mmCIF file as gemmi writes it, N, C-alpha and C atoms, coordinates in Angstrom:
data_model
loop_
_atom_site.group_PDB
_atom_site.id
_atom_site.type_symbol
_atom_site.label_atom_id
_atom_site.label_alt_id
_atom_site.label_comp_id
_atom_site.label_asym_id
_atom_site.label_entity_id
_atom_site.label_seq_id
_atom_site.pdbx_PDB_ins_code
_atom_site.Cartn_x
_atom_site.Cartn_y
_atom_site.Cartn_z
_atom_site.occupancy
_atom_site.B_iso_or_equiv
_atom_site.pdbx_formal_charge
_atom_site.auth_seq_id
_atom_site.auth_asym_id
_atom_site.pdbx_PDB_model_num
ATOM 1 N N . UNK Axp A 1 ? -47.559 -80.518 46.672 1 0 ? 1 A 1
ATOM 2 C CA . UNK Axp A 1 ? -48.552 -80.121 45.695 1 0 ? 1 A 1
ATOM 3 C C . UNK Axp A 1 ? -48.677 -78.606 45.741 1 0 ? 1 A 1
ATOM 4 N N . UNK Axp A 2 ? -48.731 -78.014 44.591 1 0 ? 2 A 1
ATOM 5 C CA . UNK Axp A 2 ? -48.855 -76.568 44.471 1 0 ? 2 A 1
ATOM 6 C C . UNK Axp A 2 ? -50.083 -76.264 43.63 1 0 ? 2 A 1
ATOM 7 N N . UNK Axp A 3 ? -50.928 -75.375 44.111 1 0 ? 3 A 1
ATOM 8 C CA . UNK Axp A 3 ? -52.114 -74.991 43.356 1 0 ? 3 A 1
ATOM 9 C C . UNK Axp A 3 ? -51.967 -73.569 42.839 1 0 ? 3 A 1
ATOM 10 N N . UNK Axp A 4 ? -52.54 -73.318 41.681 1 0 ? 4 A 1
ATOM 11 C CA . UNK Axp A 4 ? -52.471 -71.995 41.092 1 0 ? 4 A 1
ATOM 12 C C . UNK Axp A 4 ? -53.821 -71.656 40.475 1 0 ? 4 A 1
ATOM 13 N N . UNK Axp A 5 ? -54.193 -70.397 40.534 1 0 ? 5 A 1
ATOM 14 C CA . UNK Axp A 5 ? -55.415 -69.933 39.9 1 0 ? 5 A 1
ATOM 15 C C . UNK Axp A 5 ? -55.05 -69.062 38.709 1 0 ? 5 A 1
ATOM 16 N N . UNK Axp A 6 ? -55.672 -69.331 37.573 1 0 ? 6 A 1
ATOM 17 C CA . UNK Axp A 6 ? -55.433 -68.565 36.357 1 0 ? 6 A 1
ATOM 18 C C . UNK Axp A 6 ? -56.747 -68.025 35.837 1 0 ? 6 A 1
ATOM 19 N N . UNK Axp A 7 ? -56.703 -66.851 35.232 1 0 ? 7 A 1
ATOM 20 C CA . UNK Axp A 7 ? -57.895 -66.386 34.531 1 0 ? 7 A 1
ATOM 21 C C . UNK Axp A 7 ? -57.89 -67.015 33.135 1 0 ? 7 A 1
ATOM 22 N N . UNK Axp A 8 ? -58.93 -66.773 32.364 1 0 ? 8 A 1
ATOM 23 C CA . UNK Axp A 8 ? -59.062 -67.434 31.062 1 0 ? 8 A 1
ATOM 24 C C . UNK Axp A 8 ? -57.916 -67.079 30.117 1 0 ? 8 A 1
ATOM 25 N N . UNK Axp A 9 ? -57.513 -65.833 30.088 1 0 ? 9 A 1
ATOM 26 C CA . UNK Axp A 9 ? -56.418 -65.411 29.213 1 0 ? 9 A 1
ATOM 27 C C . UNK Axp A 9 ? -55.111 -66.114 29.593 1 0 ? 9 A 1
ATOM 28 N N . UNK Axp A 10 ? -54.85 -66.221 30.89 1 0 ? 10 A 1
ATOM 29 C CA . UNK Axp A 10 ? -53.635 -66.895 31.348 1 0 ? 10 A 1
ATOM 30 C C . UNK Axp A 10 ? -53.672 -68.387 31.016 1 0 ? 10 A 1
ATOM 31 N N . UNK Axp A 11 ? -54.843 -68.998 31.105 1 0 ? 11 A 1
ATOM 32 C CA . UNK Axp A 11 ? -54.973 -70.42 30.744 1 0 ? 11 A 1
ATOM 33 C C . UNK Axp A 11 ? -54.661 -70.638 29.269 1 0 ? 11 A 1
ATOM 34 N N . UNK Axp A 12 ? -55.159 -69.762 28.425 1 0 ? 12 A 1
ATOM 35 C CA . UNK Axp A 12 ? -54.876 -69.874 26.991 1 0 ? 12 A 1
ATOM 36 C C . UNK Axp A 12 ? -53.384 -69.693 26.717 1 0 ? 12 A 1
ATOM 37 N N . UNK Axp A 13 ? -52.762 -68.772 27.426 1 0 ? 13 A 1
ATOM 38 C CA . UNK Axp A 13 ? -51.326 -68.538 27.241 1 0 ? 13 A 1
ATOM 39 C C . UNK Axp A 13 ? -50.523 -69.75 27.704 1 0 ? 13 A 1
ATOM 40 N N . UNK Axp A 14 ? -50.881 -70.318 28.833 1 0 ? 14 A 1
ATOM 41 C CA . UNK Axp A 14 ? -50.185 -71.51 29.326 1 0 ? 14 A 1
ATOM 42 C C . UNK Axp A 14 ? -50.348 -72.662 28.338 1 0 ? 14 A 1
ATOM 43 N N . UNK Axp A 15 ? -51.542 -72.837 27.824 1 0 ? 15 A 1
ATOM 44 C CA . UNK Axp A 15 ? -51.807 -73.866 26.822 1 0 ? 15 A 1
ATOM 45 C C . UNK Axp A 15 ? -50.898 -73.668 25.608 1 0 ? 15 A 1
ATOM 46 N N . UNK Axp A 16 ? -50.823 -72.445 25.124 1 0 ? 16 A 1
ATOM 47 C CA . UNK Axp A 16 ? -49.996 -72.128 23.961 1 0 ? 16 A 1
ATOM 48 C C . UNK Axp A 16 ? -48.516 -72.409 24.239 1 0 ? 16 A 1
ATOM 49 N N . UNK Axp A 17 ? -48.031 -71.965 25.382 1 0 ? 17 A 1
ATOM 50 C CA . UNK Axp A 17 ? -46.616 -72.134 25.725 1 0 ? 17 A 1
ATOM 51 C C . UNK Axp A 17 ? -46.257 -73.621 25.828 1 0 ? 17 A 1
ATOM 52 N N . UNK Axp A 18 ? -47.109 -74.393 26.484 1 0 ? 18 A 1
ATOM 53 C CA . UNK Axp A 18 ? -46.821 -75.814 26.63 1 0 ? 18 A 1
ATOM 54 C C . UNK Axp A 18 ? -46.854 -76.535 25.281 1 0 ? 18 A 1
ATOM 55 N N . UNK Axp A 19 ? -47.828 -76.2 24.434 1 0 ? 19 A 1
ATOM 56 C CA . UNK Axp A 19 ? -47.887 -76.832 23.11 1 0 ? 19 A 1
ATOM 57 C C . UNK Axp A 19 ? -46.648 -76.506 22.286 1 0 ? 19 A 1
ATOM 58 N N . UNK Axp A 20 ? -46.228 -75.263 22.306 1 0 ? 20 A 1
ATOM 59 C CA . UNK Axp A 20 ? -45.035 -74.877 21.537 1 0 ? 20 A 1
ATOM 60 C C . UNK Axp A 20 ? -43.791 -75.567 22.073 1 0 ? 20 A 1
ATOM 61 N N . UNK Axp A 21 ? -43.7 -75.693 23.382 1 0 ? 21 A 1
ATOM 62 C CA . UNK Axp A 21 ? -42.551 -76.373 23.973 1 0 ? 21 A 1
ATOM 63 C C . UNK Axp A 21 ? -42.545 -77.857 23.588 1 0 ? 21 A 1
ATOM 64 N N . UNK Axp A 22 ? -43.706 -78.493 23.611 1 0 ? 22 A 1
ATOM 65 C CA . UNK Axp A 22 ? -43.791 -79.893 23.194 1 0 ? 22 A 1
ATOM 66 C C . UNK Axp A 22 ? -43.407 -80.046 21.725 1 0 ? 22 A 1
ATOM 67 N N . UNK Axp A 23 ? -43.873 -79.135 20.872 1 0 ? 23 A 1
ATOM 68 C CA . UNK Axp A 23 ? -43.508 -79.178 19.447 1 0 ? 23 A 1
ATOM 69 C C . UNK Axp A 23 ? -41.999 -79.081 19.256 1 0 ? 23 A 1
ATOM 70 N N . UNK Axp A 24 ? -41.387 -78.151 19.964 1 0 ? 24 A 1
ATOM 71 C CA . UNK Axp A 24 ? -39.936 -77.965 19.836 1 0 ? 24 A 1
ATOM 72 C C . UNK Axp A 24 ? -39.17 -79.198 20.313 1 0 ? 24 A 1
ATOM 73 N N . UNK Axp A 25 ? -39.612 -79.772 21.407 1 0 ? 25 A 1
ATOM 74 C CA . UNK Axp A 25 ? -38.915 -80.949 21.922 1 0 ? 25 A 1
ATOM 75 C C . UNK Axp A 25 ? -39.085 -82.143 20.991 1 0 ? 25 A 1
ATOM 76 N N . UNK Axp A 26 ? -40.258 -82.293 20.369 1 0 ? 26 A 1
ATOM 77 C CA . UNK Axp A 26 ? -40.437 -83.373 19.394 1 0 ? 26 A 1
ATOM 78 C C . UNK Axp A 26 ? -39.481 -83.21 18.223 1 0 ? 26 A 1
ATOM 79 N N . UNK Axp A 27 ? -39.324 -81.982 17.755 1 0 ? 27 A 1
ATOM 80 C CA . UNK Axp A 27 ? -38.371 -81.731 16.665 1 0 ? 27 A 1
ATOM 81 C C . UNK Axp A 27 ? -36.941 -82.065 17.09 1 0 ? 27 A 1
ATOM 82 N N . UNK Axp A 28 ? -36.575 -81.649 18.291 1 0 ? 28 A 1
ATOM 83 C CA . UNK Axp A 28 ? -35.221 -81.903 18.782 1 0 ? 28 A 1
ATOM 84 C C . UNK Axp A 28 ? -34.95 -83.388 18.974 1 0 ? 28 A 1
ATOM 85 N N . UNK Axp A 29 ? -35.944 -84.125 19.459 1 0 ? 29 A 1
ATOM 86 C CA . UNK Axp A 29 ? -35.736 -85.565 19.657 1 0 ? 29 A 1
ATOM 87 C C . UNK Axp A 29 ? -35.589 -86.297 18.327 1 0 ? 29 A 1
ATOM 88 N N . UNK Axp A 30 ? -36.128 -85.746 17.268 1 0 ? 30 A 1
ATOM 89 C CA . UNK Axp A 30 ? -36.007 -86.365 15.957 1 0 ? 30 A 1
ATOM 90 C C . UNK Axp A 30 ? -34.753 -85.959 15.202 1 0 ? 30 A 1
ATOM 91 N N . UNK Axp A 31 ? -34.002 -85.035 15.755 1 0 ? 31 A 1
ATOM 92 C CA . UNK Axp A 31 ? -32.788 -84.531 15.098 1 0 ? 31 A 1
ATOM 93 C C . UNK Axp A 31 ? -31.624 -85.475 15.388 1 0 ? 31 A 1
ATOM 94 N N . UNK Axp A 32 ? -31.197 -86.21 14.376 1 0 ? 32 A 1
ATOM 95 C CA . UNK Axp A 32 ? -30.128 -87.2 14.578 1 0 ? 32 A 1
ATOM 96 C C . UNK Axp A 32 ? -28.764 -86.55 14.788 1 0 ? 32 A 1
ATOM 97 N N . UNK Axp A 33 ? -28.667 -85.252 14.515 1 0 ? 33 A 1
ATOM 98 C CA . UNK Axp A 33 ? -27.39 -84.562 14.725 1 0 ? 33 A 1
ATOM 99 C C . UNK Axp A 33 ? -27.092 -84.346 16.203 1 0 ? 33 A 1
ATOM 100 N N . UNK Axp A 34 ? -28.132 -84.396 17.03 1 0 ? 34 A 1
ATOM 101 C CA . UNK Axp A 34 ? -27.932 -84.207 18.467 1 0 ? 34 A 1
ATOM 102 C C . UNK Axp A 34 ? -27.41 -85.484 19.101 1 0 ? 34 A 1
ATOM 103 N N . UNK Axp A 35 ? -26.562 -85.319 20.077 1 0 ? 35 A 1
ATOM 104 C CA . UNK Axp A 35 ? -25.995 -86.431 20.823 1 0 ? 35 A 1
ATOM 105 C C . UNK Axp A 35 ? -27.113 -87.208 21.526 1 0 ? 35 A 1
ATOM 106 N N . UNK Axp A 36 ? -26.957 -88.503 21.638 1 0 ? 36 A 1
ATOM 107 C CA . UNK Axp A 36 ? -27.961 -89.359 22.274 1 0 ? 36 A 1
ATOM 108 C C . UNK Axp A 36 ? -28.229 -88.92 23.711 1 0 ? 36 A 1
ATOM 109 N N . UNK Axp A 37 ? -27.213 -88.498 24.411 1 0 ? 37 A 1
ATOM 110 C CA . UNK Axp A 37 ? -27.37 -88.056 25.798 1 0 ? 37 A 1
ATOM 111 C C . UNK Axp A 37 ? -28.261 -86.814 25.884 1 0 ? 37 A 1
ATOM 112 N N . UNK Axp A 38 ? -28.108 -85.918 24.944 1 0 ? 38 A 1
ATOM 113 C CA . UNK Axp A 38 ? -28.933 -84.706 24.901 1 0 ? 38 A 1
ATOM 114 C C . UNK Axp A 38 ? -30.375 -85.078 24.574 1 0 ? 38 A 1
ATOM 115 N N . UNK Axp A 39 ? -30.56 -85.957 23.614 1 0 ? 39 A 1
ATOM 116 C CA . UNK Axp A 39 ? -31.922 -86.39 23.268 1 0 ? 39 A 1
ATOM 117 C C . UNK Axp A 39 ? -32.581 -87.103 24.435 1 0 ? 39 A 1
ATOM 118 N N . UNK Axp A 40 ? -31.817 -87.83 25.21 1 0 ? 40 A 1
ATOM 119 C CA . UNK Axp A 40 ? -32.347 -88.501 26.401 1 0 ? 40 A 1
ATOM 120 C C . UNK Axp A 40 ? -32.823 -87.464 27.422 1 0 ? 40 A 1
ATOM 121 N N . UNK Axp A 41 ? -32.042 -86.423 27.628 1 0 ? 41 A 1
ATOM 122 C CA . UNK Axp A 41 ? -32.43 -85.353 28.556 1 0 ? 41 A 1
ATOM 123 C C . UNK Axp A 41 ? -33.698 -84.648 28.063 1 0 ? 41 A 1
ATOM 124 N N . UNK Axp A 42 ? -33.792 -84.426 26.763 1 0 ? 42 A 1
ATOM 125 C CA . UNK Axp A 42 ? -34.984 -83.797 26.19 1 0 ? 42 A 1
ATOM 126 C C . UNK Axp A 42 ? -36.199 -84.699 26.394 1 0 ? 42 A 1
ATOM 127 N N . UNK Axp A 43 ? -36.014 -86.003 26.206 1 0 ? 43 A 1
ATOM 128 C CA . UNK Axp A 43 ? -37.118 -86.951 26.386 1 0 ? 43 A 1
ATOM 129 C C . UNK Axp A 43 ? -37.627 -86.94 27.825 1 0 ? 43 A 1
ATOM 130 N N . UNK Axp A 44 ? -36.73 -86.841 28.785 1 0 ? 44 A 1
ATOM 131 C CA . UNK Axp A 44 ? -37.142 -86.768 30.187 1 0 ? 44 A 1
ATOM 132 C C . UNK Axp A 44 ? -37.923 -85.489 30.452 1 0 ? 44 A 1
ATOM 133 N N . UNK Axp A 45 ? -37.467 -84.402 29.906 1 0 ? 45 A 1
ATOM 134 C CA . UNK Axp A 45 ? -38.165 -83.127 30.074 1 0 ? 45 A 1
ATOM 135 C C . UNK Axp A 45 ? -39.518 -83.165 29.364 1 0 ? 45 A 1
ATOM 136 N N . UNK Axp A 46 ? -39.563 -83.818 28.22 1 0 ? 46 A 1
ATOM 137 C CA . UNK Axp A 46 ? -40.812 -83.953 27.474 1 0 ? 46 A 1
ATOM 138 C C . UNK Axp A 46 ? -41.884 -84.621 28.327 1 0 ? 46 A 1
ATOM 139 N N . UNK Axp A 47 ? -41.492 -85.68 29.037 1 0 ? 47 A 1
ATOM 140 C CA . UNK Axp A 47 ? -42.447 -86.388 29.885 1 0 ? 47 A 1
ATOM 141 C C . UNK Axp A 47 ? -43.054 -85.453 30.927 1 0 ? 47 A 1
ATOM 142 N N . UNK Axp A 48 ? -42.226 -84.626 31.527 1 0 ? 48 A 1
ATOM 143 C CA . UNK Axp A 48 ? -42.702 -83.698 32.551 1 0 ? 48 A 1
ATOM 144 C C . UNK Axp A 48 ? -43.66 -82.67 31.963 1 0 ? 48 A 1
ATOM 145 N N . UNK Axp A 49 ? -43.285 -82.067 30.847 1 0 ? 49 A 1
ATOM 146 C CA . UNK Axp A 49 ? -44.129 -81.046 30.222 1 0 ? 49 A 1
ATOM 147 C C . UNK Axp A 49 ? -45.426 -81.67 29.702 1 0 ? 49 A 1
ATOM 148 N N . UNK Axp A 50 ? -45.33 -82.882 29.171 1 0 ? 50 A 1
ATOM 149 C CA . UNK Axp A 50 ? -46.526 -83.571 28.677 1 0 ? 50 A 1
ATOM 150 C C . UNK Axp A 50 ? -47.513 -83.834 29.814 1 0 ? 50 A 1
ATOM 151 N N . UNK Axp A 51 ? -47.001 -84.25 30.975 1 0 ? 51 A 1
ATOM 152 C CA . UNK Axp A 51 ? -47.89 -84.476 32.117 1 0 ? 51 A 1
ATOM 153 C C . UNK Axp A 51 ? -48.551 -83.177 32.567 1 0 ? 51 A 1
ATOM 154 N N . UNK Axp A 52 ? -47.831 -82.075 32.499 1 0 ? 52 A 1
ATOM 155 C CA . UNK Axp A 52 ? -48.425 -80.771 32.834 1 0 ? 52 A 1
ATOM 156 C C . UNK Axp A 52 ? -49.55 -80.454 31.855 1 0 ? 52 A 1
ATOM 157 N N . UNK Axp A 53 ? -49.288 -80.643 30.582 1 0 ? 53 A 1
ATOM 158 C CA . UNK Axp A 53 ? -50.277 -80.352 29.545 1 0 ? 53 A 1
ATOM 159 C C . UNK Axp A 53 ? -51.489 -81.289 29.669 1 0 ? 53 A 1
ATOM 160 N N . UNK Axp A 54 ? -51.246 -82.522 30.053 1 0 ? 54 A 1
ATOM 161 C CA . UNK Axp A 54 ? -52.315 -83.519 30.144 1 0 ? 54 A 1
ATOM 162 C C . UNK Axp A 54 ? -53.325 -83.201 31.238 1 0 ? 54 A 1
ATOM 163 N N . UNK Axp A 55 ? -52.96 -82.379 32.181 1 0 ? 55 A 1
ATOM 164 C CA . UNK Axp A 55 ? -53.871 -82.041 33.276 1 0 ? 55 A 1
ATOM 165 C C . UNK Axp A 55 ? -55.076 -81.24 32.81 1 0 ? 55 A 1
ATOM 166 N N . UNK Axp A 56 ? -54.945 -80.503 31.709 1 0 ? 56 A 1
ATOM 167 C CA . UNK Axp A 56 ? -56.075 -79.669 31.293 1 0 ? 56 A 1
ATOM 168 C C . UNK Axp A 56 ? -56.404 -79.748 29.819 1 0 ? 56 A 1
ATOM 169 N N . UNK Axp A 57 ? -55.619 -80.453 29.041 1 0 ? 57 A 1
ATOM 170 C CA . UNK Axp A 57 ? -55.863 -80.53 27.603 1 0 ? 57 A 1
ATOM 171 C C . UNK Axp A 57 ? -56.95 -81.548 27.286 1 0 ? 57 A 1
ATOM 172 N N . UNK Axp A 58 ? -57.782 -81.255 26.285 1 0 ? 58 A 1
ATOM 173 C CA . UNK Axp A 58 ? -58.769 -82.254 25.854 1 0 ? 58 A 1
ATOM 174 C C . UNK Axp A 58 ? -58.072 -83.451 25.204 1 0 ? 58 A 1
ATOM 175 N N . UNK Axp A 59 ? -58.725 -84.587 25.247 1 0 ? 59 A 1
ATOM 176 C CA . UNK Axp A 59 ? -58.13 -85.83 24.725 1 0 ? 59 A 1
ATOM 177 C C . UNK Axp A 59 ? -57.701 -85.698 23.268 1 0 ? 59 A 1
ATOM 178 N N . UNK Axp A 60 ? -58.503 -85.013 22.473 1 0 ? 60 A 1
ATOM 179 C CA . UNK Axp A 60 ? -58.179 -84.854 21.059 1 0 ? 60 A 1
ATOM 180 C C . UNK Axp A 60 ? -56.848 -84.113 20.881 1 0 ? 60 A 1
ATOM 181 N N . UNK Axp A 61 ? -56.654 -83.061 21.651 1 0 ? 61 A 1
ATOM 182 C CA . UNK Axp A 61 ? -55.401 -82.3 21.584 1 0 ? 61 A 1
ATOM 183 C C . UNK Axp A 61 ? -54.248 -83.098 22.17 1 0 ? 61 A 1
ATOM 184 N N . UNK Axp A 62 ? -54.518 -83.818 23.235 1 0 ? 62 A 1
ATOM 185 C CA . UNK Axp A 62 ? -53.479 -84.576 23.911 1 0 ? 62 A 1
ATOM 186 C C . UNK Axp A 62 ? -52.915 -85.679 23.022 1 0 ? 62 A 1
ATOM 187 N N . UNK Axp A 63 ? -53.77 -86.269 22.203 1 0 ? 63 A 1
ATOM 188 C CA . UNK Axp A 63 ? -53.317 -87.358 21.345 1 0 ? 63 A 1
ATOM 189 C C . UNK Axp A 63 ? -52.28 -86.896 20.316 1 0 ? 63 A 1
ATOM 190 N N . UNK Axp A 64 ? -52.275 -85.618 19.986 1 0 ? 64 A 1
ATOM 191 C CA . UNK Axp A 64 ? -51.283 -85.082 19.044 1 0 ? 64 A 1
ATOM 192 C C . UNK Axp A 64 ? -49.871 -85.154 19.615 1 0 ? 64 A 1
ATOM 193 N N . UNK Axp A 65 ? -49.776 -85.119 20.943 1 0 ? 65 A 1
ATOM 194 C CA . UNK Axp A 65 ? -48.466 -85.064 21.584 1 0 ? 65 A 1
ATOM 195 C C . UNK Axp A 65 ? -48.064 -86.36 22.274 1 0 ? 65 A 1
ATOM 196 N N . UNK Axp A 66 ? -48.945 -87.365 22.245 1 0 ? 66 A 1
ATOM 197 C CA . UNK Axp A 66 ? -48.591 -88.649 22.833 1 0 ? 66 A 1
ATOM 198 C C . UNK Axp A 66 ? -47.489 -89.265 21.977 1 0 ? 66 A 1
ATOM 199 N N . UNK Axp A 67 ? -46.44 -89.687 22.626 1 0 ? 67 A 1
ATOM 200 C CA . UNK Axp A 67 ? -45.313 -90.25 21.882 1 0 ? 67 A 1
ATOM 201 C C . UNK Axp A 67 ? -45.626 -91.666 21.464 1 0 ? 67 A 1
ATOM 202 N N . UNK Axp A 68 ? -45.184 -92 20.266 1 0 ? 68 A 1
ATOM 203 C CA . UNK Axp A 68 ? -45.33 -93.369 19.78 1 0 ? 68 A 1
ATOM 204 C C . UNK Axp A 68 ? -43.95 -93.877 19.385 1 0 ? 68 A 1
ATOM 205 N N . UNK Axp A 69 ? -43.858 -94.791 18.49 1 0 ? 69 A 1
ATOM 206 C CA . UNK Axp A 69 ? -42.581 -95.37 18.114 1 0 ? 69 A 1
ATOM 207 C C . UNK Axp A 69 ? -41.708 -94.501 17.235 1 0 ? 69 A 1
ATOM 208 N N . UNK Axp A 70 ? -42.12 -93.24 16.983 1 0 ? 70 A 1
ATOM 209 C CA . UNK Axp A 70 ? -41.317 -92.378 16.106 1 0 ? 70 A 1
ATOM 210 C C . UNK Axp A 70 ? -39.94 -92.115 16.663 1 0 ? 70 A 1
ATOM 211 N N . UNK Axp A 71 ? -39.847 -91.986 17.985 1 0 ? 71 A 1
ATOM 212 C CA . UNK Axp A 71 ? -38.578 -91.661 18.617 1 0 ? 71 A 1
ATOM 213 C C . UNK Axp A 71 ? -38.319 -92.671 19.73 1 0 ? 71 A 1
ATOM 214 N N . UNK Axp A 72 ? -37.077 -92.988 19.983 1 0 ? 72 A 1
ATOM 215 C CA . UNK Axp A 72 ? -36.785 -93.925 21.066 1 0 ? 72 A 1
ATOM 216 C C . UNK Axp A 72 ? -37.231 -93.34 22.405 1 0 ? 72 A 1
ATOM 217 N N . UNK Axp A 73 ? -37.841 -94.178 23.233 1 0 ? 73 A 1
ATOM 218 C CA . UNK Axp A 73 ? -38.271 -93.748 24.559 1 0 ? 73 A 1
ATOM 219 C C . UNK Axp A 73 ? -37.054 -93.621 25.465 1 0 ? 73 A 1
ATOM 220 N N . UNK Axp A 74 ? -37.122 -92.678 26.38 1 0 ? 74 A 1
ATOM 221 C CA . UNK Axp A 74 ? -36.047 -92.507 27.362 1 0 ? 74 A 1
ATOM 222 C C . UNK Axp A 74 ? -36.071 -93.69 28.313 1 0 ? 74 A 1
ATOM 223 N N . UNK Axp A 75 ? -34.918 -94.244 28.619 1 0 ? 75 A 1
ATOM 224 C CA . UNK Axp A 75 ? -34.836 -95.369 29.539 1 0 ? 75 A 1
ATOM 225 C C . UNK Axp A 75 ? -34.791 -94.832 30.953 1 0 ? 75 A 1
ATOM 226 N N . UNK Axp A 76 ? -35.478 -95.557 31.835 1 0 ? 76 A 1
ATOM 227 C CA . UNK Axp A 76 ? -35.532 -95.149 33.244 1 0 ? 76 A 1
ATOM 228 C C . UNK Axp A 76 ? -34.258 -95.52 33.963 1 0 ? 76 A 1
């Protein structure tokens, strides 16, 4: 476990960076031109970034990034 302290400006920046990364990965997972293996790797990374974002995001914001049936789930 690693702990970090951020000031308010840094928290806002981290929030912004994680949201933008989640947006980009959602777009990439929906791109049928990408190989299935690449989309699978993106889906695995998405799960990690989503869990990071879920630690401090409000439920309303978090629901925007919760994956549903739009894209195939990564198989374990």
